[in-house]
N, C-alpha and C positions, 0 to 999 in steps of 0.2 A: 515267499513264492518258491515254489519247487521248479527246479529245472530238470525236465525228462528229455533226453538226448536219443534219438533213434540213430544207430550206427551199424557199420558193417561194410562188407565190401559192396562193389558195384552192383547194380541190377538185382537188388534184393528186396524190392517194394518199400523202402524207408519213407520216400515222399508219399506214398499212398497211406501208408500207417501214420506217418505225422499229421497228414490233413484230416484223416478220420479221427484221431484222437482229439485234435484241437476241435472240430466240429462236436464231438461227444461232450467235451468239457466246456464247451462255449468260451473257447480262449484263443489265442493266435498261435501260430507256428512260424519258426524262423526258417526260411528256406535255405538250402545249400548254395553258398555264393560262388562256389567253383563253376557251377553250371553257368551261372550268368557271365562269369569271367571268360569261359572258354567260348561262349557265344559271341561275345564282344571281340575277343581277340581272333577268332576265326581259326585258331589252331590249338593242338594240344599244349597244355602248360609245360614250362622248362623250370629248372631249379631257380633261375632268377625271378620267377613268378611267385615262389612259395610265399615269400614276405607279403605281397600285395594280396595274395588269396587269404592268408591268415588275417590280415588287417581288414580285410572286406568283411569275413565272416564275423568278426569281432564288431565291426560297426553294424551289421545287421542284427546282431544278437542285442547289442545296446539300444538301437532304435526300437526294437520290437519290444523288449522286456517291459517297459513301462506301462504299456496297454494290455498286459497279460491278466488273465482272471484267475488268480491262485496257482496256476501251472503256466510254465512257458515250455511249449513243446518245440524241440529243436531238430529239424532235419539235418543233423550231424552238427560237429563242433570241432573245436581244434585237434580233437583225438584223431581225425581223419586226415587233416593236414599233415600231423607228425608221422601217421602210418604210412601215408602214401609218399611223403618226402623222404623218408628212409628206404621206402621199397624202390622207388624209381631212380632216387638220386644218391642214395648211400649217406645221406646226412640231412639234418634239419636244423635250421637256426635256433640256437640256444634259448632266444626269448619265446620262441613259439612254445617251446616243451615247459618254460616257466610259466607261461602264462596259462597253459593247460591246467597245471596244478591249481593256480588260483581261480580259475573259471570252471572248474569241473562241475558236471551235472550231479544231480542228487540221485539220478537213476538213469542207467543207460539200457536200452533195449536193443539187443544184438541180433540184427535181422539175419536169419538163416539163409543158407543158399539153396533152400528146396522149392524155390519158384524157377519158372523158366527165364533163361538168359535171353535179354532184348539188347542186341548192340546199339550204342549211340554213338555216331561218327564224332571223332575228336575228344571225346571221354572216355568212354567205356571199351577197354581193349584187352581185359584179362579173363575173357570167358573160359579159357583153357586152364586157368588157374584159381578156379573159384575157391577150392579147398583151402589152397595155400594161403590165400588172401584173407579167408574168413579166420583161419587160424592166427594170422597176423594180428587180426582185430581182437580176437579173445585172448591173445598174449599180453597185448598192450593194456587191455582193461585188468588183466590180473596184475601185471607188472606195476600198474599205477594203483592198486588197490581200490579201483572204481566198484561201486555196487552195479551188479548189472543182472539182468535176466535174458536168457537166450528165447527169441520169439520164432515160432515155425508154424508150419502148416499154411493151409488156404488163408486168404487175406481175412475172412470173418473170424478164423480162429486166431489168428495173430492179434486182431483188434480185441477179441475177448481175454487173452491172455494178458495184454497190455493194461486193459482196463482194470481186470482183478489185480493186478500188482500196483497199480497206480491208486486205486481205490484203497487198499491196504495201508499205503502210505499216508494218504490223507486222513484217514480215520487214526492212524497212530501219531500223526504229526511229524513224521521223519521221512 
């Protein structure tokens, strides 16, 4: 099974792309756990929540993977937890960074910031720092040596670019 992770900063169309890819490939996609977490908590996450957020994302990944059809599409993974934990709190629990290495996606689709910002109370608060946040994700992908492709343009362009890259992986078996 190939794991394709849609990643990037806030409000960049990751969920839309993940859902469209899952539909195109007749497979499932793993939602972003932190969204559920924030809704249930009713407040923004704190450093003490990072562990629970990472464990929740892992559990969603583990629960969804067995029903995937060739591809598991992930609307984020532990990379986001690591990036945001370092950004907001200046630290990240070591076990999360270790697990990220073990659970890395086969391909990361880095969503560009070329779409309109839509704030989401309690979760999205960095509209004025989009370029800096995007660079944090790009740097983290480079630092970890993860294979990634930047996805930009209108939703239809993003989807076509992603399909092209994924189809190539399926043909080449990597």
